[in-house]
Every structure is written in C-alpha cells, then in structure tokens.
NUSEBA-768626 format. One line per field, with one value per residue (C-alpha): residue number from 1; residue in one letter; x, y, z. Coordinates in nm, 2 decimals, always signed. Layout:
BEGIN
seq <- c(NUM,...)
type <- c(A,...)
x <- c(X,...)
y <- c(Y,...)
z <- c(Z,...)
//
This chain:
BEGIN
seq <- c(1,2,3,4,5,6,7,8,9,10,11,12,13,14,15,16,17,18,19,20,21,22,23,24,25,26,27,28,29,30,31,32,33,34,35,36,37,38,39,40,41,42,43,44,45,46,47,48,49,50,51,52,53,54,55,56,57,58,59,60,61,62,63,64,65,66,67,68,69,70,71,72,73,74,75,76,77,78,79,80,81,82,83,84,85,86,87,88,89,90,91,92,93,94,95,96,97,98,99,100,101,102,103,104,105,106,107,108,109,110,111,112,113,114,115,116,117,118,119,120,121,122,123,124,125,126,127,128,129,130,131,132,133,134,135,136,137,138,139,140,141,142,143,144,145,146,147,148,149,150,151,152,153,154,155,156,157,158,159,160,161,162,163,164,165,166,167,168,169,170,171,172,173,174,175,176,177,178,179,180,181,182,183,184,185,186,187,188,189,190,191,192,193,194,195,196,197,198,199,200,201,202,203,204,205,206,207,208,209,210,211,212,213,214,215,216,217,218,219,220,221,222,223,224,225,226,227,228,229,230,231,232,233,234,235,236,237,238,239,240,241,242,243,244,245,246,247,248,249,250,251,252,253,254,255,256,257,258,259,260,261,262,263,264,265,266,267,268,269,270,271,272,273,274,275,276,277,278,279,280,281,282,283,284,285,286,287,288,289,290,291,292,293,294,295,296,297,298,299,300,301,302,303,304,305,306,307,308,309,310,311,312,313,314,315,316,317,318,319,320,321,322,323,324,325,326,327,328,329,330,331,332,333,334,335,336,337,338,339)
type <- c(M,I,I,D,I,H,G,H,Y,T,T,E,P,Q,A,L,L,A,F,R,D,K,Q,L,A,G,L,A,D,P,M,R,K,P,A,T,N,E,L,G,I,T,D,E,Q,L,V,K,S,V,E,P,Q,M,K,L,Q,K,E,R,G,S,D,L,T,I,F,S,P,R,A,A,G,M,A,H,H,V,G,S,E,A,T,G,I,E,W,S,R,M,S,N,D,L,I,H,R,V,C,A,L,L,P,D,N,F,A,P,V,G,Q,L,P,Q,H,P,G,V,S,P,K,N,C,V,P,E,L,E,R,L,A,K,L,G,F,V,G,V,N,L,N,P,D,P,A,G,G,Y,W,T,D,P,P,L,T,D,K,W,W,Y,P,L,Y,E,K,L,C,E,L,D,L,T,A,M,V,H,V,T,S,S,C,N,P,N,F,H,Y,T,G,A,H,Y,I,N,G,D,T,T,A,F,M,Q,L,I,Q,G,N,L,F,K,D,F,P,T,L,R,F,V,I,P,H,G,G,G,A,V,P,F,H,W,G,R,Y,R,G,L,A,Q,E,M,K,K,P,L,L,G,E,H,L,L,R,N,V,F,F,D,T,C,V,Y,H,Y,P,G,I,E,L,M,A,K,V,I,P,I,D,N,I,L,F,A,S,E,M,L,G,A,V,K,G,I,D,P,E,T,G,H,Y,Y,D,D,T,K,R,Y,I,D,Q,L,R,T,L,S,E,A,D,R,H,K,I,F,E,G,N,A,R,R,V,Y,P,R,L,D,K,R,L,R,K,K,T)
x <- c(-0.01,+0.12,-0.02,+0.03,+0.02,-0.03,-0.33,-0.55,-0.92,-0.85,-1.13,-1.40,-1.74,-1.81,-2.09,-1.84,-1.65,-1.96,-2.04,-1.69,-1.72,-2.05,-1.92,-1.65,-1.85,-2.10,-1.82,-1.87,-2.24,-2.45,-2.73,-2.47,-2.41,-2.50,-2.88,-2.77,-2.47,-2.64,-2.46,-2.68,-2.38,-2.49,-2.31,-2.27,-2.14,-1.87,-1.77,-1.76,-1.55,-1.25,-1.26,-0.96,-0.74,-0.86,-0.76,-0.41,-0.40,-0.46,-0.22,+0.06,+0.03,-0.07,-0.36,-0.48,-0.44,-0.45,-0.68,-0.74,-0.89,-0.74,-0.40,-0.43,-0.81,-0.75,-0.68,-0.66,-0.57,-0.88,-1.23,-1.28,-1.22,-1.60,-1.60,-1.28,-1.46,-1.75,-1.54,-1.32,-1.62,-1.76,-1.45,-1.40,-1.74,-1.69,-1.37,-1.54,-1.81,-1.56,-1.36,-1.68,-1.80,-1.47,-1.26,-1.04,-0.90,-0.91,-0.82,-0.94,-0.72,-0.89,-0.80,-0.80,-1.00,-0.68,-0.68,-0.39,-0.35,-0.61,-0.50,-0.48,-0.68,-0.98,-0.91,-0.96,-1.35,-1.28,-1.01,-1.22,-1.52,-1.27,-1.14,-1.48,-1.53,-1.22,-0.98,-0.61,-0.46,-0.48,-0.29,-0.13,-0.04,+0.26,+0.18,-0.18,-0.11,-0.03,+0.33,+0.38,+0.46,+0.29,+0.19,+0.47,+0.71,+0.59,+0.80,+0.59,+0.36,+0.12,+0.07,+0.06,-0.32,-0.33,-0.03,-0.18,-0.51,-0.30,-0.12,-0.45,-0.64,-0.33,-0.36,-0.06,-0.01,+0.13,+0.30,+0.15,+0.09,-0.18,-0.20,+0.02,-0.10,+0.26,+0.34,+0.72,+0.64,+0.46,+0.27,+0.33,+0.68,+0.81,+0.58,+0.52,+0.89,+0.98,+0.71,+0.87,+1.21,+1.12,+0.93,+1.22,+1.47,+1.22,+1.21,+1.58,+1.59,+1.35,+1.29,+0.94,+0.94,+1.09,+0.74,+0.56,+0.76,+0.46,+0.39,+0.42,+0.49,+0.51,+0.71,+0.58,+0.75,+1.05,+1.11,+1.17,+1.56,+1.63,+1.76,+1.98,+2.13,+2.13,+2.48,+2.41,+2.10,+2.33,+2.58,+2.37,+2.22,+2.57,+2.63,+2.34,+2.45,+2.14,+2.17,+2.22,+1.93,+1.84,+1.79,+1.67,+1.41,+1.40,+1.18,+0.90,+0.96,+0.91,+0.93,+0.72,+0.85,+0.67,+0.98,+0.96,+1.27,+1.48,+1.80,+1.61,+1.44,+1.79,+1.96,+1.66,+1.71,+2.10,+2.08,+1.74,+1.71,+1.45,+1.24,+1.18,+1.06,+0.70,+0.59,+0.36,+0.29,+0.04,-0.13,-0.34,-0.14,+0.11,+0.29,+0.06,+0.27,+0.49,+0.86,+1.00,+1.33,+1.17,+0.83,+0.64,+0.47,+0.65,+0.44,+0.46,+0.69,+0.65,+0.86,+1.15,+1.15,+1.12,+1.45,+1.66,+1.89,+2.01,+1.69,+1.63,+1.30,+1.25,+1.33,+1.07,+0.81,+0.91,+0.86,+0.57,+0.36,+0.53,+0.63,+0.29,+0.11,+0.36,+0.34,-0.03,-0.15,-0.51,-0.46,-0.29,-0.61,-0.87,-0.69,-0.66,-1.04,-1.09,-0.90)
y <- c(+0.01,+0.35,+0.60,+0.97,+1.12,+1.47,+1.58,+1.89,+1.93,+2.23,+2.13,+2.21,+2.29,+2.65,+2.63,+2.59,+2.91,+3.12,+3.02,+3.12,+3.47,+3.52,+3.42,+3.66,+3.92,+3.88,+3.98,+4.34,+4.34,+4.09,+4.10,+3.95,+3.63,+3.30,+3.23,+2.85,+2.62,+2.36,+2.37,+2.18,+1.99,+1.64,+1.31,+1.31,+1.68,+1.56,+1.26,+1.49,+1.76,+1.51,+1.35,+1.54,+1.39,+1.06,+1.08,+1.18,+0.88,+0.65,+0.80,+0.86,+0.52,+0.60,+0.41,+0.63,+0.99,+1.11,+1.41,+1.71,+2.07,+2.33,+2.44,+2.80,+2.79,+2.71,+3.07,+3.05,+3.44,+3.53,+3.60,+3.50,+3.21,+3.12,+3.16,+2.94,+2.66,+2.65,+2.68,+2.40,+2.17,+2.24,+2.17,+1.86,+1.72,+1.75,+1.57,+1.29,+1.27,+1.24,+0.98,+0.79,+0.78,+0.69,+0.49,+0.31,+0.66,+0.89,+0.88,+1.17,+1.42,+1.73,+2.09,+2.24,+2.53,+2.72,+3.12,+3.34,+3.40,+3.11,+2.82,+2.50,+2.31,+2.47,+2.22,+1.94,+1.88,+1.89,+1.63,+1.40,+1.44,+1.37,+1.05,+0.92,+0.98,+0.77,+1.06,+0.93,+1.25,+1.64,+1.95,+2.13,+2.51,+2.62,+2.99,+3.06,+3.44,+3.37,+3.48,+3.68,+3.38,+3.54,+3.21,+3.01,+2.79,+2.41,+2.30,+2.53,+2.39,+2.61,+2.34,+2.04,+1.99,+1.94,+1.69,+1.50,+1.45,+1.35,+1.10,+0.97,+0.96,+0.80,+1.08,+1.20,+1.57,+1.73,+2.04,+2.27,+2.66,+2.83,+3.13,+3.45,+3.77,+3.89,+4.06,+3.97,+3.61,+3.44,+3.17,+2.88,+2.98,+3.13,+3.07,+2.72,+2.66,+2.88,+2.72,+2.37,+2.49,+2.69,+2.38,+2.15,+2.41,+2.47,+2.08,+2.08,+2.34,+2.17,+1.83,+1.78,+1.40,+1.34,+1.46,+1.30,+0.99,+0.86,+1.21,+1.20,+1.48,+1.48,+1.79,+1.85,+1.99,+1.78,+1.92,+2.28,+2.37,+2.08,+1.82,+2.06,+2.19,+1.86,+1.94,+2.29,+2.12,+1.83,+2.08,+2.31,+2.01,+1.93,+2.29,+2.29,+1.94,+1.77,+1.40,+1.31,+1.40,+1.03,+0.98,+1.34,+1.40,+1.11,+0.86,+1.11,+1.34,+1.24,+1.40,+1.40,+1.38,+1.71,+1.84,+1.92,+1.82,+1.49,+1.64,+1.75,+1.40,+1.26,+1.48,+1.40,+1.03,+1.05,+1.26,+1.16,+0.81,+0.61,+0.51,+0.88,+0.94,+0.91,+0.95,+1.27,+1.48,+1.76,+1.69,+1.96,+2.19,+2.47,+2.38,+2.23,+2.32,+2.13,+2.13,+2.24,+2.06,+1.73,+1.75,+1.62,+1.76,+1.93,+1.75,+1.40,+1.32,+0.93,+0.96,+1.12,+0.83,+0.57,+0.71,+0.66,+0.38,+0.35,+0.24,-0.12,-0.28,-0.27,+0.10,+0.16,-0.02,+0.18,+0.50,+0.41,+0.23,+0.09,+0.41,+0.56,+0.28,+0.30,+0.67,+0.67,+0.38,+0.48,+0.48,+0.11,+0.00,+0.17,-0.04,-0.35,-0.34,-0.34,-0.67)
z <- c(+0.00,-0.09,+0.17,+0.13,+0.48,+0.36,+0.17,+0.22,+0.10,-0.13,-0.35,-0.10,-0.22,-0.25,+0.00,+0.27,+0.15,+0.14,+0.49,+0.61,+0.43,+0.60,+0.95,+0.93,+0.79,+1.08,+1.33,+1.20,+1.11,+1.28,+1.00,+0.78,+1.02,+0.82,+0.90,+0.96,+0.97,+0.77,+0.44,+0.20,+0.06,-0.06,-0.05,-0.45,-0.43,-0.17,-0.39,-0.70,-0.51,-0.45,-0.79,-0.88,-0.59,-0.68,-1.04,-0.93,-0.68,-0.96,-1.21,-0.99,-0.80,-0.44,-0.26,+0.05,+0.15,+0.50,+0.43,+0.64,+0.58,+0.38,+0.59,+0.47,+0.56,+0.92,+0.98,+1.37,+1.37,+1.19,+1.37,+1.74,+1.94,+1.92,+1.53,+1.52,+1.74,+1.48,+1.16,+1.29,+1.36,+1.03,+0.84,+1.02,+0.98,+0.59,+0.63,+0.82,+0.55,+0.27,+0.45,+0.55,+0.17,+0.03,+0.30,+0.04,-0.06,+0.24,+0.61,+0.83,+1.00,+1.17,+1.24,+1.58,+1.71,+1.82,+1.87,+1.96,+2.32,+2.43,+2.60,+2.37,+2.63,+2.45,+2.16,+2.42,+2.34,+1.97,+2.02,+2.20,+1.92,+1.66,+1.83,+1.86,+1.48,+1.39,+1.31,+1.30,+1.37,+1.39,+1.26,+1.53,+1.46,+1.65,+1.56,+1.58,+1.53,+1.16,+1.15,+1.46,+1.72,+2.00,+2.17,+2.37,+2.22,+2.17,+2.46,+2.72,+2.95,+2.79,+2.57,+2.80,+2.84,+2.46,+2.46,+2.76,+2.54,+2.24,+2.42,+2.58,+2.28,+2.08,+1.82,+1.61,+1.53,+1.21,+1.31,+1.05,+1.04,+0.85,+0.63,+0.73,+0.80,+0.84,+0.51,+0.54,+0.50,+0.19,+0.36,+0.15,+0.05,+0.38,+0.67,+0.61,+0.59,+0.88,+1.07,+1.03,+1.10,+1.40,+1.57,+1.52,+1.69,+1.97,+2.05,+2.03,+2.31,+2.54,+2.68,+2.59,+2.51,+2.87,+3.01,+2.70,+2.58,+2.36,+2.20,+1.81,+1.57,+1.18,+1.06,+0.71,+0.38,+0.45,+0.79,+0.64,+0.65,+0.89,+0.65,+0.47,+0.79,+0.96,+1.08,+1.23,+1.46,+1.58,+1.66,+1.82,+2.05,+2.14,+2.25,+2.47,+2.62,+2.49,+2.39,+2.03,+1.82,+1.77,+2.13,+2.19,+1.92,+1.67,+1.86,+1.86,+1.56,+1.22,+0.84,+0.53,+0.17,+0.05,-0.11,-0.49,-0.65,-0.66,-0.53,-0.19,-0.16,-0.22,+0.06,+0.28,+0.24,+0.30,+0.63,+0.79,+0.93,+0.71,+1.01,+1.03,+0.69,+0.55,+0.20,+0.12,-0.16,-0.03,-0.38,-0.49,-0.24,-0.26,-0.60,-0.87,-1.18,-1.42,-1.38,-1.72,-1.63,-1.60,-1.77,-1.45,-1.17,-0.89,-0.63,-0.78,-0.52,-0.54,-0.87,-0.69,-0.42,-0.70,-0.82,-0.52,-0.60,-0.25,-0.08,+0.00,-0.05,+0.31,+0.32,+0.04,+0.23,+0.54,+0.34,+0.17,+0.41,+0.74,+0.89,+0.85,+1.00,+1.29,+1.35,+1.30,+1.52,+1.47,+1.10,+1.13,+1.34,+1.07,+0.80,+0.98,+1.05,+0.67,+0.60)
//
C-alpha cells in the first residue's frame, strides 16, 4: 500500500467557503451572519469534489491519502475563538463525511480550534469528538497568530493539556502552520518552511519528550530547512548539552516527503534516518505546476522516491507504508479493520 500522509481538502464545495465569508462578515455586522450552519452539501457533491485527488491517486500510484482541511483555511488568527470553534467543527465534519464515503481513498485528520492567546486546552473537546469519529490525527499550529509567533514555544507547559489528551487518545499531530498575516512572510514559500524549522529548533531546546514519551509529531514539507542544515542542528544540540538527536528527538519526531525536486529528496534520504521518513505529496497543495526541467508535476513526489537507488525494498516499504502505520497507530487500526 502507498500511503500519502499529507493531503488537504483544497477542492471543498463553494458552500463551505461562502459560509466562512458570511461568518467573518458577521463579526462586523451581525445582520450579515449566516442564518444557519447547515451547508446543504450532498454526498454526491462531496464525492464529486474530490475526483481530482482520486484521479491523481490513480495516475501517480498512491492508494490512500491522510486528508485534512485546507491548511491556509484554518486561519486561526482570523475571527474570534467562538467562530474558530464553529469553523473547525464544520471543516472537520466535511472531512469525516468524505472519508466515510470513500474509506479506501482517504483517512481523516482534523483541524484544531486554536486561537492566539487562548490556552490550547480549548481544543480538548474537539479532540475528544474527533477521536470518537475515527480520526487518525490532527494538524497542530505552532503559531496561531499567523506569522507573529505570540504564543509560547511548543515545549512550554502552556501546551501540556493538549499533549496530555493527544497521548491519551493516541492521536498523532502534524505540526502545520496556517496562512500568514505578516507581509514579510509569504505563506507557502516562507511561513510554512519557517514554521517547520522553528518547531524543530524549539524541540531541540526543550525536553518535551521526557514528559511525553509517547507523543508523536510529524514535521511536514521535508522538515523545512532541517535536513539541509542537519549538521547545524546536531552541533547546536551538542553545544546545549542535549543528547544526540536520535535519542533526544527522533523517537518522537518524523518528517514527510513534501519536497518538490529529486535532489531534495535524495539529500533527505541521506541525512534523515529511513525510520523517520513518511511518504507525502500535499497533492493539490502549494505547488501544482509542471517542472520544465523534468516535464513532470513538482508535487509527484513518489517519482523522486522511486528514483532513489540507495533504498532497499525494506526501506521503500517503510517510507511508503510501514512508517505511516507505525506513526499513525489509529490509521493502522483503521486499515486492519478493513482486512
């Protein structure tokens, strides 16, 4: 099985986006609030909306996508805590419906109702609801302020109520920022990569996994700058008198392959242990075009992994399936129930 652990619902029905526009407009003018949160989206419309993803799954040779709401659409810095809770719930409900309708193609990951300056324990009720609905993980935003980083680092006890619940429910978290409201940081080109890199450095500086030895984080987009500067991070950890990174972080921190050129994937496979690499493409995400140097889509990342001659068959199995089932144990249970 080829499991793509990083897919977003970027083809959501217009009714959802129209609701969001009205919801936010209603903060300034209550008369513009949506009259209902019933979107009127049929099952047929949902299936139709994800046909582009299923077409590319078939063409590119993947089987199952771990599927979550549009990352930029989470927009935790927009609106109020109350609108964020409603928006997260509605977005997650659509993911649940898509995955229930098409369980062979998609497995659900949820968005959290985070809000700048609000304790992450406000996410616990939604976490519990998602676990009951069969979600396999969530996206955790380390910067709900959208590029201004006003909340404490991920190693601060501010986050502990959320981590306690993640461990209790055996849910995996992908550390994924949302859109940027800071004009210095383009969202997919700068803020996303900044977020990945910053999260990893925060984890080096702390000792989070001593307190939460079963907590699991996936850092997307190949880990941001981390693989390219692996020596820098090893050296900084050493200067801080931390254990070697394999012991300090790599039992709990994993990286996906949303890296859009072969040399990047080749480097990643050389410096990151194979046990910590999970196949992903973020298909229909940030970079949808065709690379003029290769004639293939940038985000067809399976093609890059297939070209790696240094991988054994056991290594390929880990990257494409084994690691995903280990890092997302709820996904493994979900798949076992189907067989």
